[in-house]
C-alpha positions, 0 to 999 in steps of 0.5 A, a space after each residue: 475548438 483547439 483540436 479535432 482529433 488526440 495525438 493517439 487518434 489517427 489511423 491509415 483510414 484517415 488519410 487524406 483527411 484535414 485535422 487540427 492537433 494539439 500537444 507538446 514537442 516530444 522530439 524534433 528531427 531537423 533534416 534540412 530542408 524537412 523538420 519532423 516533429 513527434 507531437 505528445 499528448 497524454 493519449 500519445 504521439 503523431 509524426 508531424 512533418 513540416 517540408 520545405 515550404 513550412 519548415 520555418 513555421 517551427 525553426 525556433 521550436 524545441 522539445 516540450 513547446 506546446 504546439 497547435 498543428 493543422 494539416 492533412 494526414 499522410 501515409 508514411 513509406 516506413 511505419 513505426 510499428 512501435 506507435 499506435 500512429 505509426 502508419 500515418 503522418 500529418 503533413 503540416 500546413 499551419 503551425 500555432 505556438 502557444 508556448 515556449 518551453 526552457 530546457 528540461 532539468 530532465 529527460 521526459 522519456 519512458 526511460 530516464 537517469 533522474 533521480 527521485 528527488 529531481 523527479 518529485 520537484 519537477 513532478 509536473 514533468 515527471 506526469 508526462 512520462 509513459 511510466 507515471 502517466 499510465 499509473 495514475 490513468 490505471 487509478 483513475 480506472 480503478 476508482 471508476 470500477 469500484 464505483 460501478 460495482 458498489 452503485 450496482 449493489 445499491 451503495 450510496 456515496 457519501 462525503 464526510 468532513 475533512 475538518 474533524 475532532 481528533 481522537 485516538 485512532 492508533 497514530 498521530 493526527 494532523 491538526 488544524 489550528 481555528 481562527 474563530 475558536 482561539 487555542 482550539 484544534 480540528 483534526 484531519 481524518 485519519 479515516 472516516 470511521 466515526 462518520 461512517 459508523 454514524 451513517 449507518 445509525 443515521 439508516 443510510 444502510 450501506 455507504 461507501 467513499 473514495 475518502 481521503 485520509 491523514 496519518 502523522 507517522 513515520 514513512 516507508 516505501 508503501 506509506 504517504 502521510 495523505 492517503 486515499 481510502 476505499 471506504 465501505 460501511 454495511 448495516 444488517 450485514 455481517 462478516 460474509 456479506 463484506 467479504 463478498 462484496 469486496 471480492 466482487 469489487 477486487 475480481 471486477 478490477 482484475 478481470 478489467 485491468 489484468 485479464 484475470 477472472 480465476 481469483 481466489 481468497 484464502 482464509 487465515 485466522 491470525 493466530 495461524 497465520 503468525 504460527 505458519 508465516 511469521 506475519 499478520 499480511 503472509 505472502 502465499 504465493 510460495 510455501 515454507 511455512 514454519 514448523 514449532 519444533 520446541 517439543 523436540 528440544 525442550 530436554 536437549 543438552 544444547 541450553 540454548 534450546 532447552 533453557 528456552 522452552 523452559 522459560 515459556 519460549 518457542 523454537 520455530 523452524 524454516 526449511 528451503 529444499 535443495 539449496 545447501 549449495 546455493 547458501 554460503 557462510 557469509 550469506 548465513 551470517 548476512 541472515 543473522 544480522 537480518 534477523 536481529 533487526 526484528 530483535 532475534 538473539 541468534 540465528 540457528 541453521 543446519 544444511 543436510 547434504 550427502 546424508 549428513 549434516 553441518 551448520 551453525 549448531 551441528 555440533 551442539 545438537 545430539 545426533 539423535 535430535 538432527 535425526 528427529 528433525 529430520 524425520 519431523 521436517 521431511 529433510 531430504 539431501 540439499 536442504 536447509 533449515 533455519 531455526 530461532 529459539 526465542 519469545 513466541 512473538 520475536 521467533 515468529 516475527 523474526 523468522 517470518 521476515 526472513 522467509 520473505 527475504 529468502 523467498 525474493 532472492 531465491 526466485 520461489 515467487 512468481 511475480 505474475 501470480 496474485 494471491 489473496 488471503 482473509 486474515 480473520 480473528 486479531 487480537 483485540 488489544 496489544 499492549 503497548 510498552 511506551 504507555 504501559 498498558 493495553 492499547 485497542 489493536 484496531 480501534 476501539 469500535 471493534 466487536 469482540 468474538 462472541 466466545 471471548 466475551 468473558 476475556 474483555 476485562 480479565 484476559 486481554 492477551 488472549 482475547 480475539 476480535 471480529 477484526 479482518 484484512 485482506 491481504 495481496 501477495 504479502 501487503 495489506 489491501 484492506 483492514 475491517 471490522 465488525 462494528 460495536 452496535 451495543 453502547 454497554 459493550 462499548 463502555 466495557 472496551 472503553 474501561 478495558 482501555 484504561 479510559 475514564 468515563 470523563 476522557 471517553 466523553 471528551 473524546 467520543 462524547 458525541 459519538 456514544 450519544 449516538 448510540 442511545 438512540 438505535 444503532 443497526 448491526 453494522 461493519 465494514 472496511 478501508 481498502 487503500 487505494 494507492 497500494 492497490 495501484 501499486 500492486 496492480 501497476 508493478 512497482 514497489 514505491 507508493 509515490 509512483 502511483 500519487 500525483 503529487 507525493 511527499 518524500 520519505 520525511 513528509 515534505 513536498 519537494 515541488 511546493 517546499 512545504 511545509 513552510 513558514 507562515 507570516 507572522 500576521 497569520 500566526 497572530 490572527 490564530 493566537 498561535 506562538 511558535 516555540 523556538 529550537 534550539 539548533 543543535 
């Protein structure tokens, strides 16, 4: 046995006990005839004291050496209240060096000056630091809670294939060439979508999986090319059933991890979320909802406003209370450039202070229209109004992004608050400018609302679905939907998406065939594990909760992946690599 205690286990009550510890040298202090070593393992730190008779045992030892130490537990004269083991020390009698260590390229401490690229290159060292280690332990805790809740509710954990078929699910697939079937490819799953539905057709009734998923898409702070999804599917159930199950999971997690027991879950229809917050993942920790003021300006002499309304656009307004003195012209210029990122042409603003208006459109708007705006929005001295006149989707999205930005900058968000919201009744379709056709907004297996069945083929812009997301503090935590279980309905959806019978057979043939043998009503969700742990741990960088993450360009700095492979391997797979000219 290498050890009989961990480095966070010994306490005052263990005085006099003979113990064996193992770990890494976190710190070494040489006081001449006495050497103190802080020995670290996953659990914590214990101080080891080598007196003048044993100091030679560690005369060559440096930070990050791996040691086994045997000795007797003693009490410190001056306890260290920063350590759980701060009242004791181990008086070393024997020491075995398992492994020497070079000087590390980064400081192994809670606070390090290492840049992210260096930390990712030496991720195995970064994991020794508490901020990363604790997030990985939290991730494990969350998955344990999830499994406990679902197993108690009679869900069965089933693994589905990693090597699967390439099907259109919204992002590019990662492809794997086949050795046995030259010129053919497997695809890594973007989600277990079809497999979990097939499990329902197979009669499993209640399924879940901590599933690895892969998407070849542009990355950002809260996205990785490979990620983990808490995948859940239920038969003979509706939205209320899956909502209740997910809420039970979230309540169990937040009670255990954060000590919070009073979680609330709002319900907001997609169309209302866009109207009020300009986002399908609104942060509802603060108010400042948008208002449609198009009617006030439809006949305005300010042609930019009136023309927008007459051409079918909207004018959306956002009010921030008592901030007029805090926002300079320079800041409004910054906000104007910000909304242009979201394709808005301009940002109009008014300040109301000392019973007078000022701002970018003050001189352009008649006094009676400004007074009407004041009444409609309940303006008081010190308030600021920001407006965008544009196409509906642009005005809502741009002003919604500005709402979130200003909420953060003005300190309106309580960082210790957790506000969940179910966003329901998403659009069935969205128009792809790139493809010039309607595509599935969620995925092509999503059921339309019963009241919109007649719009499937004829009014796709106004056809809504039984899809839903769970949002937490402005982040999408999960996405899900009621699935189509009727083969005729599924055929209509494929037709509405412009897929020919041949394309359907090629992409989904095996899946559609299964529906001919009896499919139960079913629905499900996929919860983003990394994003959930990211929010629980208080970081805004998803790489912090992944053991070995990729960079924003999907590159592994530690293992140098992706990389070239031998020509023999390519020949074996029947692949030729097309050389790209250097620009």
